[in-house]
C-alpha positions as CSV (number, residue, x, y, z in Angstrom):
1,M,-85.3,-46.2,-40.4
2,K,-84.3,-43.9,-37.8
3,T,-80.4,-44.7,-39.0
4,I,-81.3,-44.6,-42.8
5,T,-82.9,-41.0,-42.1
6,C,-80.3,-39.3,-39.9
7,L,-77.4,-40.9,-42.3
8,L,-79.7,-39.4,-45.5
9,I,-79.5,-35.8,-43.3
10,L,-75.7,-36.0,-42.9
11,V,-74.9,-36.7,-46.0
12,T,-77.2,-33.7,-47.5
13,L,-75.9,-31.9,-44.9
14,F,-71.7,-32.7,-46.2
15,L,-72.9,-31.9,-49.9
16,V,-74.5,-28.7,-49.5
17,T,-71.3,-27.6,-47.4
18,G,-69.2,-28.9,-49.6
19,C,-70.9,-26.9,-52.9
20,E,-71.7,-23.7,-50.5
21,K,-67.2,-23.7,-49.8
22,M,-66.8,-24.3,-53.8
23,Q,-69.4,-21.6,-54.5
24,N,-67.2,-19.5,-52.0
25,L,-64.1,-20.1,-53.9
26,D,-65.1,-19.0,-57.0
27,Q,-67.0,-16.0,-56.1
28,A,-63.2,-15.4,-53.7
29,K,-61.8,-16.1,-57.6
30,N,-63.7,-13.7,-59.6
31,E,-63.3,-11.2,-56.7
32,L,-59.2,-11.6,-57.1
33,M,-60.0,-11.3,-61.0
34,E,-62.3,-8.2,-61.0
35,T,-59.3,-6.7,-58.4
36,D,-56.5,-7.2,-60.9
37,K,-58.6,-5.6,-64.0
38,A,-59.9,-2.9,-61.6
39,F,-55.6,-2.4,-61.0
40,S,-55.1,-2.6,-64.9
41,E,-57.7,0.0,-64.9
42,M,-56.3,2.3,-62.3
43,S,-53.2,2.4,-64.4
44,L,-55.2,3.5,-67.4
45,A,-56.7,6.4,-65.3
46,E,-54.7,7.5,-63.5
47,G,-51.1,6.2,-64.1
48,Y,-48.9,2.9,-63.7
49,K,-47.1,4.2,-60.7
50,K,-50.3,5.3,-58.6
51,A,-52.0,2.2,-59.2
52,F,-48.9,-0.2,-58.5
53,D,-48.4,1.8,-54.6
54,Y,-52.0,1.4,-54.5
55,Y,-52.3,-2.4,-55.0
56,M,-48.9,-3.0,-53.3
57,A,-48.2,-4.4,-50.0
58,D,-46.0,-3.1,-47.4
59,D,-43.6,-6.3,-48.2
60,V,-44.1,-6.7,-51.5
61,I,-41.2,-7.9,-53.7
62,I,-41.2,-7.1,-57.4
63,Y,-38.7,-9.3,-59.8
64,R,-37.9,-7.9,-63.7
65,S,-36.4,-9.9,-66.3
66,G,-32.6,-9.1,-66.0
67,Q,-32.6,-7.6,-62.9
68,F,-31.9,-8.5,-58.7
69,P,-35.9,-9.0,-57.2
70,V,-36.2,-5.7,-55.2
71,S,-38.4,-5.5,-52.1
72,G,-40.6,-3.7,-49.9
73,R,-42.6,-0.4,-51.1
74,D,-39.9,2.6,-51.2
75,A,-37.8,0.2,-53.0
76,V,-40.6,-0.8,-55.6
77,N,-41.9,2.7,-56.1
78,E,-38.0,3.9,-56.2
79,I,-37.9,1.4,-59.8
80,L,-41.7,2.7,-60.7
81,A,-40.8,6.3,-60.6
82,K,-38.1,6.0,-63.9
83,D,-40.3,6.0,-66.3
84,P,-43.3,8.4,-65.4
85,D,-45.1,9.1,-68.5
86,A,-44.7,5.0,-69.7
87,V,-48.4,3.5,-70.1
88,L,-49.1,0.2,-68.6
89,K,-51.9,-2.1,-69.3
90,W,-52.5,-5.5,-68.7
91,E,-55.6,-8.5,-69.2
92,P,-55.5,-11.1,-66.3
93,F,-56.5,-14.4,-68.3
94,F,-56.6,-16.7,-65.4
95,A,-57.1,-16.5,-61.2
96,D,-56.6,-19.3,-58.9
97,I,-56.2,-19.1,-55.4
98,A,-56.0,-21.0,-52.2
99,K,-58.6,-22.5,-50.2
100,S,-58.0,-20.9,-47.6
101,R,-59.0,-17.7,-49.7
102,D,-56.2,-15.6,-48.3
103,L,-53.7,-16.0,-51.2
104,G,-54.1,-16.2,-55.1
105,Y,-52.2,-15.5,-58.1
106,T,-53.0,-13.9,-61.3
107,L,-51.9,-14.8,-64.9
108,G,-52.0,-12.2,-67.8
109,S,-50.8,-10.3,-70.8
110,Y,-49.1,-6.5,-70.5
111,E,-48.0,-4.1,-73.0
112,Y,-46.0,-1.4,-71.8
113,I,-45.6,1.8,-74.3
114,A,-42.8,4.2,-73.8
115,T,-41.6,7.2,-75.7
116,D,-37.8,6.5,-77.1
117,S,-35.0,9.6,-77.4
118,L,-36.8,10.3,-81.0
119,G,-40.0,11.2,-78.8
120,V,-41.7,7.6,-80.6
121,D,-43.8,5.5,-78.8
122,Q,-42.3,2.0,-78.5
123,S,-44.4,-1.0,-77.5
124,Y,-43.3,-3.7,-75.2
125,Y,-45.3,-6.7,-74.9
126,G,-45.2,-9.9,-72.0
127,N,-47.0,-12.2,-69.8
128,Y,-47.1,-11.9,-65.7
129,V,-47.8,-13.3,-62.5
130,S,-48.5,-11.4,-59.7
131,I,-49.3,-13.1,-56.2
132,W,-51.8,-11.4,-53.8
133,K,-52.5,-11.5,-50.3
134,K,-55.7,-11.1,-48.8
135,Q,-55.1,-8.0,-46.2
136,S,-56.9,-7.8,-42.6
137,D,-59.6,-5.1,-44.1
138,G,-60.1,-7.2,-46.4
139,T,-58.7,-6.3,-49.9
140,W,-56.5,-7.6,-52.1
141,K,-52.7,-6.2,-52.4
142,Y,-50.0,-8.1,-54.4
143,V,-47.0,-9.3,-52.4
144,F,-44.9,-10.6,-55.6
145,D,-45.3,-9.2,-59.1
146,T,-43.2,-10.4,-62.1
147,G,-43.4,-10.1,-65.6
148,H,-41.5,-12.0,-68.8
149,P,-41.0,-10.1,-72.4
150,S,-42.8,-11.6,-75.3
151,P,-43.4,-11.3,-78.8
152,A,-45.7,-8.5,-80.0
153,P,-49.5,-10.6,-80.3
154,E,-50.3,-11.7,-84.0
């Protein structure tokens, strides 16, 4: 009887621990998704350059279609400064993280709005992937970002 009781206690502990870890993993995924949404909101409110700089890790790499990858905060900020009046907004639709809860990625779609030489706003659409790393202070910063053009949504 003691053996069965001990076995039941152990099984219960394993189940509770496993459920708790899954719940923590789901919480961390939600946290990452909310971070990406806050990133987009900051881009709209304060400009995409400021938002990208704020959420950027020091060892960042960005890769844009048709260009070589750019690494490091200074180099990325130089790229971002090329069209300071453009508007960039996006919506993440998926996030996943490692079981260690310190590395994750988000997927989403974006709209980039820039004024052409005639003063007319032009919208460009695409999809993106951002890879995020949890920092020592508990915040998420992106370490890799890439986007690919796509047709306008219907």
